[in-house]
N, C-alpha and C positions, 0 to 999 in steps of 0.2 A: 689488340682491340675487338669486342669484340662488332655489329653493327648490329642494331638493333633497327627489327621490321616498328616499319610506319604506323604500325597499326596498332603494338603494345605502346606507343606515343603519347596516340589518341588523348585527350582530355574530357570527362562524361561532367556533365554538367545540372547543376540538379536544380529545381527552381525552393528557391524559401519561401515566396509569399507569392501567393494568385494573385493574379493582374490587381479585383476586387477587389483585397488590401494594399494590394500599392498607392491604388488611388484614392482608398477612403486616407494614407497617413499623408499621400501629394496636402489634400482637404486643409489637414487636420495642421499642416505644416505649416498649406497659406493661409489660416485664418490667425495658428498664434504667431505669423509674421507680421500685416497684416494689424492686430491686438498689441503688439508691442512694438509700433510706428509710429503706430496712429495717439497709444495710450501715452507714453513720450513726451508728443508735441503738444499737449496739451496739459500736459502735465507739466514741465517748462514753456509754458506760452510766450512770455516774451520775447526769452533769445531768438536771434539773428534765424538759424538754421529753422526751428520751427516753422517761426512768422512765415518763411518759404516755404516747406511744405505743404501748410495750413492755407496759402496760395498757389498752391499745383491741387492741389486738390477743394477746392473749390472755397474757402472757407469752410470755417470750426465750427455753423450748423449737419455743413455734409460731414466735415472731419469724425462726429457725433456721430451721424447714422449711418458710418461703412462702419466705426468703432462699431459698434451693436451690433450690427449685422453682422458682424464680422464673429463676437460674443457669443451671437444665436447660433451661427454652424461649429462655431467651438464643442455649446453644448448640445446639442442637436449628436455630433460628432464622436463624441465623448462616450453620450448615450448611449449611442448603433455600436461601439467598440465594443462597453460592460454589456448589451447581449449577446451579442457575437462569443465572446467568450462566453458566459456561459453555457452557450449555444452548445460549442463545442468541447468545450467540459464535463456536461455532462453526461456530455453520449465521451471522452473520454472515461471517467466514472461508471459506468455501464458496464464498458468490455471486458 
């Protein structure tokens, strides 16, 4: 059996997304999850689970405000993604 040196076994790490893109994805994930949660509790308002969650969020008006805020964040995040993609894509086409 041949021994391999420690230097040949080192693993390389590649950054798939820069920090800014990871933060953008985290914001999109959070706003999408918030929209799902707040939307479902409004859709199924008679469910005991929905009533419990609406109570935790401070009532139906506050739940709607949270839902609307999350929707605005998701729309702005989507527009930002489209702008960044278009900007990066235009440089790829020119090269």
